C-alpha positions in Angstrom: 81.8 97.8 79.5 79.3 96.3 81.9 79.8 99.1 84.4 79.2 101.7 81.6 76.1 99.9 80.4 74.8 99.6 84.0 75.3 103.4 84.6 73.4 104.1 81.4 70.5 101.9 82.3 70.2 103.4 85.8 69.6 106.8 84.2 66.4 105.5 82.7 66.5 107.8 79.6 63.6 108.2 77.2 65.8 107.0 74.4 68.5 104.3 74.7 71.1 104.2 71.9 73.1 101.0 72.1 75.9 100.0 69.7 76.7 96.3 70.1 75.7 96.2 73.8 76.2 92.4 74.1 80.0 92.6 73.4 81.9 91.6 76.5 78.8 90.2 78.2 78.4 86.6 79.1 75.3 84.6 78.0 73.5 85.0 81.3 74.1 88.8 81.3 72.8 88.9 77.7 69.7 87.0 78.8 69.2 89.5 81.6 69.6 92.5 79.2 67.1 90.8 76.8 64.5 90.7 79.6 65.3 94.3 80.7 65.0 95.8 77.2 61.9 93.8 76.3 60.0 95.5 79.2 61.7 98.9 78.9 59.1 101.7 78.8 61.3 104.0 76.7 62.4 103.8 73.1 65.5 101.7 72.3 67.6 101.9 69.1 70.3 99.3 68.9 72.9 97.9 66.5 73.7 94.3 67.1 75.1 91.2 65.3 73.5 88.9 67.9 70.4 87.4 66.1 69.0 85.6 69.2 69.3 88.8 71.2 67.4 90.8 68.6 64.7 88.1 68.4 64.2 88.4 72.1 63.9 92.1 72.5 63.2 94.1 69.3 59.8 94.9 67.9 61.0 96.6 64.6 64.0 96.2 62.3 65.3 99.1 60.2 67.4 97.7 57.3 69.8 99.9 55.2 69.5 98.8 51.6 70.5 100.6 48.4 71.2 103.8 50.5 67.6 103.8 51.8 66.1 102.8 55.1 63.3 100.2 55.2 61.4 99.4 58.4 59.9 96.0 59.2 57.6 95.2 62.1 58.5 92.2 64.2 61.6 90.4 65.4 64.8 89.8 63.4 63.7 86.4 62.2 60.4 87.9 61.1 62.3 90.6 59.2 64.3 88.0 57.3 61.1 86.2 56.2 59.3 89.5 55.3 62.4 90.7 53.4 62.6 87.4 51.5 58.8 87.6 50.7 59.2 91.2 49.5 62.2 90.3 47.4 60.3 87.4 45.8 57.5 89.8 44.9 60.0 92.4 43.5 61.9 89.7 41.5 58.6 88.5 40.0 57.6 92.1 39.1 61.0 92.8 37.6 60.9 89.6 35.6 57.4 90.5 34.3 58.6 94.0 33.3 61.6 92.5 31.5 59.4 90.0 29.7 57.0 92.8 28.6 60.0 94.9 27.3 61.4 91.9 25.4 58.1 91.1 23.8 57.5 94.7 22.7 61.1 95.2 21.5 60.7 92.0 19.3 57.6 93.6 17.8 59.4 96.9 17.3 62.4 95.3 15.6 60.1 93.2 13.4 57.8 96.0 12.2 60.0 99.1 12.6 60.2 99.8 8.8 56.6 98.7 7.9 54.4 101.8 7.3 51.2 100.0 8.2 52.5 99.2 11.6 54.0 102.6 12.4 51.3 103.6 14.9 51.6 100.3 16.8 55.4 100.5 16.8 55.4 104.1 18.3 52.9 103.0 20.9 55.1 100.1 22.0 58.2 102.4 22.0 56.4 104.7 24.5 55.3 101.8 26.6 58.9 100.4 26.7 60.1 103.8 27.8 57.5 104.0 30.5 58.3 100.5 31.8 62.0 101.3 31.9 61.3 104.4 33.9 59.3 102.3 36.4 61.7 99.3 36.4 62.0 97.7 39.8 65.4 98.2 41.5 66.2 95.1 43.5 68.0 95.6 46.8 71.7 94.8 46.9 72.1 91.2 47.9 74.1 90.3 50.9 77.7 89.4 50.0 78.2 85.7 50.7 80.5 83.1 49.3 80.8 79.4 49.8 84.3 78.3 50.7 85.5 74.8 51.6 88.0 75.3 54.4 91.0 72.8 54.4 90.5 69.9 56.7 92.8 69.8 59.7 95.3 67.0 60.2 93.8 63.9 61.8 94.6 63.5 65.5 94.3 60.7 68.1 90.9 60.2 69.7 91.8 62.1 72.9 92.6 65.7 72.0 93.3 67.4 75.3 93.2 66.2 78.9 93.4 68.2 82.2 94.2 66.2 85.3 94.1 67.6 88.8 94.5 71.2 87.5 94.5 74.0 90.1 94.9 77.7 89.2 94.8 80.7 91.5 95.5 84.4 91.0 96.7 85.5 94.5 93.8 84.8 96.9 91.4 84.2 94.0 91.2 80.4 93.6 89.7 79.7 90.1 90.1 75.9 89.9 90.9 73.2 92.4 91.7 69.6 91.1 89.9 70.1 87.8 89.6 67.0 85.6 88.4 67.4 82.0 88.9 65.6 78.7 87.9 66.6 75.1 87.9 64.2 72.2 88.2 64.5 68.4 85.1 66.1 66.9 84.0 67.8 70.1 82.6 71.2 69.5 82.5 72.6 73.0 80.9 75.8 74.3 82.2 77.1 77.6 79.3 78.9 79.4 78.9 80.5 82.8 79.0 84.0 84.4 81.8 86.5 83.7 84.6 86.0 86.2 83.9 82.3 86.7 87.1 81.2 84.8 86.0 80.5 81.2 88.9 82.5 79.6 91.3 81.1 82.2 90.3 77.5 81.2 90.8 78.4 77.5 94.2 79.8 78.2 95.2 76.7 80.3 94.2 74.5 77.3 96.1 76.8 74.9 99.1 76.6 77.3 99.2 80.4 77.5 98.8 79.9 81.2 100.5 77.2 83.3 98.5 75.4 86.0 99.7 75.8 89.6 99.2 72.1 90.1 98.2 69.2 87.8 98.9 68.9 84.1 97.4 69.8 80.7 98.3 67.4 77.9 97.5 67.6 74.2 96.8 64.3 72.5 98.7 62.6 69.7 99.4 64.8 66.7 97.4 67.7 68.3 98.4 71.3 67.7 96.2 74.2 68.7 95.3 77.7 67.4 94.2 80.3 70.0 92.1 83.3 69.1 91.3 86.1 71.5 91.0 89.9 71.0 94.7 90.4 71.6 95.4 88.4 68.4 94.3 91.5 66.4 97.3 93.3 67.8 99.6 90.7 66.3 98.7 91.8 62.8 101.4 93.8 61.1 100.0 97.4 60.5 102.4 97.9 57.6 101.1 94.9 55.6 98.2 94.9 53.2 95.4 92.4 53.8 96.9 90.2 51.0 100.3 90.6 52.5 99.0 89.2 55.9 97.6 86.2 54.1 100.9 85.7 52.2 102.6 85.3 55.6 100.6 82.2 56.4 99.4 80.8 53.1 102.6 79.3 51.8 102.1 77.7 48.4 98.7 79.3 47.8 98.0 81.1 44.6 96.7 84.7 44.6 93.3 83.5 43.4 93.0 81.0 46.2 93.9 83.7 48.8 91.3 86.0 47.2 88.7 83.3 47.5 89.3 82.8 51.2 89.4 86.6 51.8 86.2 86.8 49.8 84.6 84.3 52.1 85.4 86.8 54.9 84.0 89.7 52.9 87.2 91.2 51.6 86.3 92.0 47.9 88.1 93.7 45.1 90.5 96.4 46.2 89.7 95.6 49.9 92.6 93.1 49.8 95.0 96.0 49.1 94.1 98.0 52.2 96.8 98.4 54.8 96.1 96.7 58.2 96.6 100.1 59.8 93.4 101.5 58.3 91.2 98.5 58.9 88.3 98.7 61.3 88.0 96.5 64.4 85.6 94.2 62.6 87.8 94.0 59.5 90.8 93.1 61.6 88.8 90.4 63.4 87.8 88.9 60.1 91.4 89.0 58.8 92.7 87.3 61.9 90.1 84.6 61.7 90.8 84.1 58.0 94.5 83.6 58.7 93.6 81.0 61.4 91.6 79.0 58.9 94.1 79.0 56.0 95.6 75.8 57.4 93.5 75.2 60.5 95.1 73.4 63.5 93.0 70.4 64.7 92.2 72.2 67.9 90.7 75.7 67.7 90.4 77.7 70.9 88.1 80.7 70.3 87.4 83.5 72.9 84.5 85.7 71.8 85.3 85.5 68.0 82.2 87.4 67.0 83.0 90.6 68.9 83.2 93.5 66.3 81.8 91.3 63.5 78.7 92.1 61.5 76.0 89.5 60.8 77.3 88.5 57.4 80.8 87.9 58.9 79.2 85.9 61.7 77.4 83.8 59.1 80.7 83.0 57.3 82.4 82.0 60.6 79.4 79.9 61.6 79.4 77.9 58.4 83.2 77.4 58.7 83.0 76.2 62.3 79.9 74.1 61.8 81.6 72.0 59.1 85.0 71.9 60.9 86.2 68.3 61.3 88.5 69.0 64.2 87.9 70.0 67.8 86.6 73.4 68.9 86.5 75.0 72.3 84.4 78.2 72.1 83.5 81.1 74.4 80.8 83.3 73.0 77.9 85.4 74.1 76.2 84.8 70.8 73.5 82.3 71.5 72.8 81.7 67.8 76.4 80.8 67.2 76.6 78.5 70.3 73.4 76.7 69.2 74.6 76.2 65.7 78.1 74.8 66.6 78.1 73.1 70.0 77.6 69.4 70.6 78.9 69.6 74.1 78.5 72.3 76.8 80.8 72.9 79.8 79.2 75.0 82.5 81.9 76.9 84.4 80.9 78.3 87.9 81.8 77.9 91.5 85.4 76.6 90.7 83.9 73.7 88.8 83.4 72.7 85.2 80.2 70.6 84.7 80.0 68.8 81.3 76.8 68.3 79.4 77.0 66.0 76.4 74.5 67.5 74.0 73.7 70.8 72.3 72.9 74.1 73.9 69.1 73.4 74.1 69.9 70.1 75.9 72.1 72.0 78.4 69.3 74.5 79.1 66.8 71.7 79.6 69.2 69.8 82.0 69.8 73.0 84.0 66.1 73.5 84.6 65.6 69.8 85.3 68.6 69.5 87.7 67.7 72.7 89.5 64.1 71.5 90.0 65.3 68.2 91.3 67.8 69.8 93.7 65.1 72.1 95.0 62.6 69.2 95.4 65.2 67.1 97.1 66.1 69.9 99.5 62.5 70.6 100.4 61.9 66.8 101.2 65.1 66.4 103.2 65.2 69.8 104.9 68.6 70.6 103.3 69.4 73.2 100.8 70.1 72.2 97.2 73.5 70.6 96.4 75.9 72.8 94.4 77.3 70.2 92.0 74.4 70.3 89.5 75.2 73.7 88.1 73.0 75.8 90.3 74.3 78.5 92.6 75.8 77.7 96.0 73.6 77.3 99.0 74.2 76.6 102.7 74.4 73.0 103.7 71.4 73.1 106.2 68.0 74.8 106.1 66.4 76.5 109.1 63.6 74.0 109.2 62.3 70.9 107.6 59.0 72.4 106.3 60.2 75.9 105.7 61.9 76.8 102.4 65.1 78.7 102.8 66.0 81.8 100.8 68.4 79.6 98.8 65.7 77.1 98.0 63.3 79.8 96.9 66.1 81.2 94.7 66.8 77.9 93.1 63.1 77.4 92.4 62.9 80.9 90.9 65.9 80.2 88.7 64.3 77.0 87.5 61.1 78.8 86.7 63.0 81.6 84.9 65.0 79.1 82.9 61.7 77.3 81.9 60.2 80.7 81.0 63.3 81.4 78.8 62.8 78.1 77.0 59.1 78.9 76.4 59.7 82.6 75.4 60.6 81.8 71.8 57.4 79.7 71.5 55.2 82.5 72.9 56.9 85.0 70.7 56.4 82.9 67.5 52.7 82.3 68.5 52.2 86.1 68.7 53.8 86.5 65.3 51.5 83.7 63.8 48.4 85.3 65.3 49.4 88.7 64.0 49.8 87.3 60.5 46.7 85.1 60.6 44.2 87.9 61.4 44.9 90.0 58.3 45.2 86.9 56.1 41.8 85.6 57.1 40.3 89.0 56.6 41.7 89.3 53.1 40.6 85.7 52.3 37.0 86.6 53.2 37.3 89.8 51.0 38.4 87.7 48.1 35.6 85.2 48.7 33.1 88.1 48.5 34.8 89.5 45.4 34.6 86.1 43.6 30.9 86.1 44.2 30.4 89.1 42.0 29.8 89.0 38.3 32.0 92.0 37.6 35.2 90.1 38.5 34.5 87.5 35.8 34.2 90.2 33.1 37.7 91.5 33.9 40.1 88.7 33.0 43.2 90.6 34.4 41.5 91.2 37.7 40.2 87.7 37.8 43.6 86.1 37.2 45.1 88.4 39.9 42.4 87.5 42.4 42.8 83.7 41.7 46.5 83.9 42.2 46.1 85.8 45.5 43.3 83.3 46.6 45.6 80.3 45.9 48.5 81.9 47.7 46.4 82.9 50.7 44.7 79.5 51.0 48.1 77.9 51.3 49.4 80.5 53.7 46.4 80.3 56.0 46.6 76.5 56.1 50.3 76.6 57.1 49.7 79.3 59.7 46.7 77.5 61.3 48.7 74.3 61.5 51.6 76.1 63.1 49.2 77.9 65.5 47.8 74.5 66.7 51.3 73.1 67.1 52.5 76.1 69.1 49.4 76.2 71.3 49.9 72.5 72.1 53.5 73.2 73.0 52.5 76.0 75.4 49.8 73.8 77.0 52.4 71.0 77.5 55.0 73.5 78.8 57.5 72.5 76.1 
């Protein structure tokens, strides 16, 4: 997949069509692709479930709603806000239309047979027909369902321990003397470049792979469930969706199974589909639903969002965020990693470095440690140490006062990581400034309008202007406060 994508990018076409380009990429590759696409001088049209990725590199969002295409300017987060604002206006307009219809129908029913009111009744009948013909059609709401997943059995405090683990594949030595311990309630994200050994580590914990040396031990009362793409092949093609659930949901009623399947977006007759006709995304949702029927206290998940749409990722995110057991997760989806993880393990250079904190803390520490290593190397005349999660470097520089290529590379990586951390702040500042200009212009127009006598002679126009004035005043105040806060963050380098 990465080779195919690289070949495509090297052609430098005028139009790039990308369908889920982040599948099978690691987080660092996704960040590189974000940067590449953000500065690409051609047109890019992509389909993606990765919200952070879209926030980083798209300038417009095209949304399919009610069999029509609606285009929004801005990032994915901006689209969500604009869509909700539009929906709020549409709901208000629809509610006003329905109120008008109800009032007029009450009048019609009351005076239908009164000759003196016949003209007024006919007039209101025509107005009701006109309003019905112009009735606002609300976009179809996203299918979501709240579901409380069963709690896993309680385990001992120590869930899994790796002691002195070594693993090689021929001459490829992945780990040497690895020590690692996870505890109850840890939600761990494994990050690092592709090929560094994240999936190998997950398989060692799942005991799908045996270590060459050392031991992997599960704690007291710990059982594990392992999800990877090959789990989709374990589904029985002859079964229906409901039949697959029956195989693991002993004692569940049909309505309980349907509720769980509904949470994973299988509705109505969807549950009667054969597994053989399901799409890749539907199979992934079914496999994940089966895993969460009676979840083991240790969930091991390798790229669970591949082939899922955004609604499905939302369901999975809510389930994992509230999971009371232990999770070890590999994912290129930065939004999912941010939402779930309370511990990050950076896998690279045959090591696993543990960061006790969320993903943003991990990014901060990476920048901080890389900067310290670079400064220490510059002061001592040695290249940066490799045990702080930065790429390997030679043990001795060519001169005390001359920075080596490795030192310069470490400093560049530190700057890039800091720029990455600031990118979202800069992007939001641009969005705020883009919204503030038209809002202030319209505010001044309203001020000029309210200075005219004509406005006060038209009660309907006056009421509309006052509502817009009140709404704009609040909006501008919030935007200006956010603009000041974002500007201060950028000045402080936060």
